[in-house]
NUFIPA-349643 format. One record per residue (C-alpha): x, y, z; residue number from 1. Coordinates in Angstrom, 2 decimals, m for minus. Example, Ala and Ser with C-alpha at 12.3 -4.5 7.8 and 13.67 -1.06 7.14 Angstrom:
BEGIN
     east    north       up   nr
    12.30    m4.50     7.80    1
    13.67    m1.06     7.14    2
This chain:
BEGIN
     east    north       up   nr
    69.41   176.72    92.23    1
    71.11   175.17    95.01    2
    69.74   172.22    97.12    3
    70.50   172.47   100.65    4
    72.16   169.54   102.62    5
    70.83   168.58   105.86    6
    73.81   167.34   106.63    7
    77.72   168.49   106.29    8
    81.14   166.75   106.83    9
    84.09   168.14   108.15   10
    87.61   167.42   109.05   11
    89.18   167.18   112.75   12
    92.90   168.03   113.24   13
    93.65   164.08   113.91   14
    92.33   163.41   110.18   15
    88.65   161.98   111.37   16
    85.79   162.82   109.73   17
    82.47   163.88   111.19   18
    78.84   164.96   110.37   19
    76.89   167.70   111.65   20
    73.55   167.93   111.29   21
    72.53   171.00   109.79   22
    68.63   170.75   111.52   23
    69.14   169.67   115.28   24
    73.09   170.35   115.22   25
    73.75   167.29   116.22   26
    77.30   166.15   115.61   27
    78.42   162.07   115.09   28
    81.60   160.42   113.44   29
    82.24   159.16   110.87   30
    84.85   155.99   112.52   31
    87.14   156.70   109.22   32
    90.00   159.17   107.47   33
    89.46   158.00   103.53   34
    88.00   161.23   102.33   35
    85.47   158.46    99.59   36
    84.25   156.73   101.99   37
    83.72   159.35   104.38   38
    81.39   161.47   100.96   39
    79.78   158.23   100.60   40
    78.51   158.14   103.71   41
    77.33   161.50   103.84   42
    75.79   161.64   100.68   43
    73.99   158.01   101.70   44
    72.43   160.29   104.71   45
    71.31   162.93   102.29   46
    69.70   160.88   100.35   47
    67.72   159.02   102.87   48
    66.18   161.75   104.29   49
    65.43   164.01   100.38   50
    63.76   160.77    99.06   51
    62.77   158.04   101.39   52
    61.13   155.75    98.40   53
    64.88   155.82    97.00   54
    66.01   154.71    99.96   55
    64.22   152.14   100.91   56
    64.47   150.23    97.53   57
    68.33   150.85    98.24   58
    68.07   148.16   101.32   59
    66.18   146.19   100.08   60
    68.97   145.77    96.69   61
    71.35   145.69    99.46   62
    69.74   142.82   101.92   63
    68.76   141.13    98.53   64
    72.63   139.78    97.78   65
    72.08   138.34   100.91   66
    68.91   137.43   101.62   67
    67.33   136.66    97.72   68
    63.48   135.82    99.09   69
    63.69   138.65   101.70   70
    62.56   141.39    99.22   71
    59.08   138.89    98.66   72
    58.76   137.24   101.56   73
    55.19   137.93   103.48   74
    53.86   137.07   107.50   75
    52.28   134.65   105.14   76
    55.44   132.70   105.57   77
    55.99   133.48   108.63   78
    52.53   131.95   110.36   79
    53.15   128.66   108.03   80
    56.25   128.08   110.27   81
    55.16   129.55   113.60   82
    51.78   127.04   113.47   83
    54.42   123.97   112.85   84
    56.11   124.52   116.26   85
    55.33   122.49   119.13   86
    53.35   120.29   120.23   87
    50.14   119.07   118.55   88
    47.10   121.08   121.15   89
    49.65   124.18   120.65   90
    49.82   123.69   117.45   91
    45.76   123.48   116.86   92
    45.33   126.37   119.06   93
    48.01   128.23   117.32   94
    45.72   127.54   114.08   95
    42.61   128.47   115.57   96
    44.09   132.08   116.69   97
    45.71   132.81   113.45   98
    42.34   132.30   110.90   99
    40.76   135.13   112.62  100
    40.02   138.20   111.36  101
    41.88   140.42   113.46  102
    45.14   139.05   111.55  103
    44.50   139.62   108.11  104
    45.77   142.81   107.37  105
    49.30   141.64   108.23  106
    48.96   137.66   106.11  107
    49.71   139.19   103.12  108
    52.00   141.98   103.55  109
    55.45   142.04   103.05  110
    58.10   142.24   105.94  111
    60.45   144.93   105.23  112
    57.25   147.12   104.63  113
    55.80   146.76   108.01  114
    55.92   149.22   110.01  115
    55.08   150.00   113.72  116
    51.77   152.03   112.85  117
    50.44   149.05   110.19  118
    50.72   146.07   114.14  119
    49.34   149.50   115.99  120
    46.29   149.36   113.61  121
    46.03   145.55   114.56  122
    46.52   145.28   117.95  123
    43.44   147.68   118.19  124
    41.45   144.92   117.80  125
    42.55   142.02   119.05  126
    42.61   140.74   123.51  127
    45.47   139.58   125.59  128
    46.16   135.92   123.78  129
    45.75   137.97   119.85  130
    48.44   139.80   121.35  131
    50.84   137.22   122.63  132
    50.12   135.57   118.96  133
    51.41   138.83   117.10  134
    53.94   139.72   119.56  135
    55.29   135.61   119.13  136
    55.44   135.99   115.16  137
    57.13   138.89   115.32  138
    60.27   137.56   118.07  139
    59.51   134.44   115.67  140
    60.72   136.75   112.49  141
    63.51   138.35   114.57  142
    65.20   135.31   115.47  143
    64.97   133.91   111.72  144
    66.76   136.44   110.46  145
    63.75   137.64   108.13  146
    63.60   140.94   110.22  147
    66.73   143.06   110.44  148
    65.14   145.16   113.11  149
    62.97   145.06   116.03  150
    59.26   146.80   114.55  151
    58.10   147.72   117.71  152
    60.81   147.88   120.62  153
    60.34   145.33   123.48  154
    60.16   147.93   126.53  155
    57.06   150.04   123.77  156
    54.76   147.00   122.82  157
    51.23   147.85   124.01  158
    50.58   145.59   127.41  159
    46.71   144.35   126.80  160
    44.49   144.21   128.92  161
    43.89   140.69   130.39  162
    40.36   139.46   132.45  163
    40.85   138.35   135.48  164
    41.40   134.89   136.56  165
    41.04   133.19   139.86  166
    41.34   130.42   141.28  167
    37.69   128.46   142.40  168
    37.04   128.56   146.52  169
    36.54   125.93   148.23  170
    32.90   127.18   148.71  171
    31.81   126.52   144.98  172
    34.06   123.18   144.55  173
    31.85   122.59   146.84  174
    28.34   123.67   145.73  175
    29.19   122.05   142.54  176
    29.92   118.88   143.54  177
    26.38   118.94   145.41  178
    24.56   119.90   142.68  179
    26.21   117.56   139.89  180
    24.50   114.48   140.44  181
    26.98   112.32   137.79  182
    28.80   109.55   139.47  183
    31.93   109.61   137.44  184
    32.59   113.44   135.92  185
    31.40   114.55   140.04  186
    34.68   112.31   140.58  187
    36.56   113.88   137.76  188
    35.90   117.59   139.92  189
    37.23   116.03   142.84  190
    40.43   114.76   141.07  191
    41.17   118.26   139.90  192
    40.92   119.58   143.20  193
    43.36   117.58   144.36  194
    45.98   117.52   141.97  195
    45.55   121.16   140.17  196
    45.86   119.15   136.61  197
    43.94   120.66   133.51  198
    41.28   119.34   132.03  199
    42.70   117.91   129.59  200
    45.08   115.48   131.58  201
    43.28   115.04   134.19  202
    40.21   113.56   131.80  203
    43.52   111.91   129.29  204
    44.79   109.92   133.28  205
    44.61   105.80   132.96  206
    45.08   103.36   135.82  207
    49.03   102.95   134.72  208
    49.58   106.65   136.10  209
    49.33   104.53   139.25  210
    51.69   103.78   141.04  211
    50.21   102.68   144.15  212
    53.63   100.41   145.77  213
    55.56   104.02   145.91  214
    51.85   106.07   146.38  215
    52.58   107.69   143.10  216
    50.65   109.57   140.47  217
    53.49   110.04   137.79  218
    51.40   112.19   134.42  219
    53.23   114.01   131.03  220
    51.69   116.82   130.53  221
    49.75   116.84   127.29  222
    50.46   120.75   126.25  223
    54.76   120.47   127.25  224
    55.28   117.55   127.91  225
    56.54   118.26   130.78  226
    56.15   115.19   133.89  227
    54.13   116.73   136.54  228
    54.79   113.95   139.58  229
    52.33   113.93   142.72  230
    52.13   111.76   146.53  231
    49.06   109.90   146.88  232
    47.52   111.48   149.88  233
    44.67   109.80   152.00  234
    42.11   112.20   150.43  235
    43.14   111.67   146.70  236
    43.51   107.89   147.98  237
    39.89   107.80   148.68  238
    39.09   108.97   144.96  239
    41.35   107.06   143.09  240
    40.20   103.84   144.92  241
    36.50   104.67   143.56  242
    38.05   104.93   139.65  243
    38.48   101.74   137.57  244
    41.58    99.74   138.41  245
    43.14    99.19   134.84  246
    41.89   101.68   131.81  247
    41.20   105.09   131.53  248
    40.07   106.64   135.09  249
    36.96   108.45   133.13  250
    36.09   106.75   129.87  251
    33.28   109.19   129.08  252
    35.08   112.40   129.87  253
    37.73   110.64   128.09  254
    36.51   110.96   125.46  255
    34.57   114.06   125.06  256
    37.05   117.47   123.61  257
    37.64   120.63   125.88  258
    35.28   122.22   124.76  259
    32.65   119.75   125.96  260
    34.04   119.43   129.27  261
    34.19   123.22   129.40  262
    29.82   123.42   128.28  263
    29.15   121.16   131.06  264
    31.47   123.01   133.65  265
    29.71   126.23   132.53  266
    26.16   124.75   133.05  267
    26.70   123.25   136.32  268
    28.15   126.74   137.49  269
    25.10   128.64   136.10  270
    23.03   126.27   137.96  271
    24.56   126.64   141.31  272
    25.41   130.83   140.37  273
    28.85   130.88   140.20  274
    30.77   133.27   137.62  275
    33.99   133.46   136.95  276
    35.84   130.32   136.79  277
    35.96   127.47   134.25  278
    38.02   124.05   134.64  279
    40.88   125.90   134.58  280
    40.42   127.66   137.99  281
    41.08   124.65   139.56  282
    44.67   124.54   138.24  283
    45.21   128.52   139.49  284
    43.18   127.27   142.87  285
    46.00   124.56   143.31  286
    48.40   126.85   142.79  287
    47.13   129.80   145.60  288
    46.41   127.31   148.36  289
    50.55   125.77   147.51  290
    51.48   129.57   148.66  291
    48.88   130.81   150.94  292
    49.86   127.21   152.89  293
    53.00   128.06   152.58  294
    53.99   124.44   150.39  295
    57.16   124.99   148.96  296
    57.73   126.00   145.29  297
    60.10   123.91   143.85  298
    57.21   120.97   145.06  299
    54.26   123.03   143.37  300
    56.16   123.44   140.18  301
    56.59   119.57   140.41  302
    53.51   118.65   140.87  303
    51.61   120.78   138.53  304
    54.27   120.33   135.69  305
    55.66   124.23   135.68  306
    59.06   124.02   133.31  307
    59.19   127.41   134.52  308
    58.96   129.49   137.85  309
    57.60   133.00   136.30  310
    54.85   130.33   135.10  311
    53.64   128.83   138.39  312
    53.86   132.19   139.79  313
    51.18   133.41   137.51  314
    49.23   130.72   138.62  315
    49.76   132.31   141.75  316
    49.87   135.47   141.89  317
    45.83   135.89   142.72  318
    46.26   134.46   146.02  319
    45.28   135.54   149.78  320
    48.22   135.16   151.92  321
    47.92   136.89   155.14  322
    51.04   138.18   156.40  323
    51.79   138.22   160.23  324
    53.21   141.44   162.30  325
    56.41   142.45   162.42  326
    55.63   142.40   166.19  327
    54.90   138.98   166.30  328
    58.56   137.40   165.19  329
    59.86   140.58   167.22  330
    58.71   139.52   170.26  331
    59.49   135.46   170.09  332
    61.26   134.38   172.53  333
    65.69   134.28   171.07  334
    64.44   136.29   168.08  335
    67.36   138.65   169.63  336
    70.82   139.47   168.42  337
    71.44   135.15   168.27  338
    69.40   132.80   166.52  339
    68.88   129.63   168.81  340
    69.88   126.50   166.57  341
    66.93   123.79   166.16  342
    68.25   120.24   166.01  343
    65.18   117.63   164.60  344
    65.25   116.18   167.94  345
    66.74   118.20   170.40  346
    68.03   115.98   173.93  347
    69.64   117.57   176.41  348
    72.36   115.45   178.36  349
    71.59   114.21   182.00  350
    73.73   116.58   184.61  351
    75.71   114.09   187.11  352
    75.32   116.61   189.97  353
    72.80   119.77   190.55  354
    75.62   122.09   190.50  355
    77.22   121.00   187.10  356
    73.40   120.61   185.84  357
    73.32   124.23   186.49  358
    76.68   125.27   185.46  359
    75.55   123.69   182.10  360
    72.15   125.42   181.23  361
    73.66   129.39   182.61  362
    76.98   128.23   180.06  363
    74.35   127.08   176.88  364
    71.68   129.80   177.62  365
    74.24   132.72   177.23  366
    75.01   131.42   173.69  367
    70.86   130.07   173.49  368
    72.34   126.75   172.19  369
    70.37   123.72   173.04  370
    72.80   121.21   173.71  371
    73.19   117.44   172.15  372
    74.02   113.52   172.02  373
    75.45   113.86   168.97  374
    78.09   116.37   169.97  375
    79.17   115.11   173.12  376
    79.73   111.71   171.31  377
    81.66   113.41   168.89  378
    83.89   115.18   170.95  379
    84.29   111.77   173.40  380
    85.50   110.36   170.25  381
    87.82   113.21   168.67  382
    89.54   112.58   172.85  383
    90.09   109.11   172.35  384
    91.51   109.37   168.65  385
    93.69   112.07   170.27  386
    95.13   110.09   172.96  387
    95.72   106.86   170.35  388
    97.80   108.90   168.41  389
    99.98   110.33   170.97  390
   100.53   106.80   173.58  391
   102.65   105.75   170.49  392
   104.96   108.89   170.59  393
   105.37   108.61   174.12  394
   106.46   105.42   174.37  395
   104.04   103.79   176.63  396
   103.06   100.01   175.49  397
    99.91    97.99   176.53  398
   101.17    94.33   178.33  399
    99.49    91.58   177.06  400
    97.75    89.97   180.15  401
């Protein structure tokens, strides 16, 4: 009995060969006029449907010619490469995440044998952070050429349900300060509120990071190495003046680990009845306060050490901004079709007479533009320049006294 193949080969009048799927009736051009090459492509397509295992074996054979280690490379190699990238704190965080049991199903599996079902099974047992780590592993393998096709396309990647992240409010911050009896730790919390620094960056600050001549606080972020720069205001100055003038600003806090500082703050929050915040909430709060007060975004990025606008906007998204009604803008004076120009120091020239003053006011109220001494001076200088250039051409000369 002859086996009925799924794909049929035929040739059109222009000499180009086509494949037709007998199940879907979909036709596809092979982009060749060579009969031998067309038959080979048809046979390969039929074999891929009739013998899937043979299809995988052939794929491994062809790909091994390009990368000899491709057939035997496992995700453990990708994990090792991933954990060796980034700053020291980033590497340590990635190693802790990879060591969890969720990745055991993937650790020793070969890349070429990994399917979307394998990823979906693992993702069901993961939270938002592990979902991000798995996606980083997948993108790293694609970028290095160890995967020749995405296992899950970006648009179909499962979106995790992230926990709500919010900044600490001014009232909650006041409760923490009122309850905290340790002087250094209280100043540490106050500096976090004023700078928006991460808990590690603030704890490791030294007196050398302060430039009193320029009234500037400058430091490099320990996580990314990005510079963060803030101008010292009055409230920040009052805090910094109470800290040591040399060496670490917080001797005991700098000696603790990040987990110890976080645990102490968590205990303090439980004492005063605050829920849903951590030390990193001070960073969210600073970004949200800048948005509420219409602080320029590029200044806020520089202060927080954010190299990406997307990261900064993620920090500031949970804000409470009051949008004024449109009628307030429509009813403002001069809000018609002409937008009045505003100068930093407007100054109207004194009119020579009452009549000229009225004419001046009427002329400028028509266009909605305030007159300025700068423009009057510019016109006078332009007139004198024109006169000095014309006088020699007219043959006029000034007689020396």
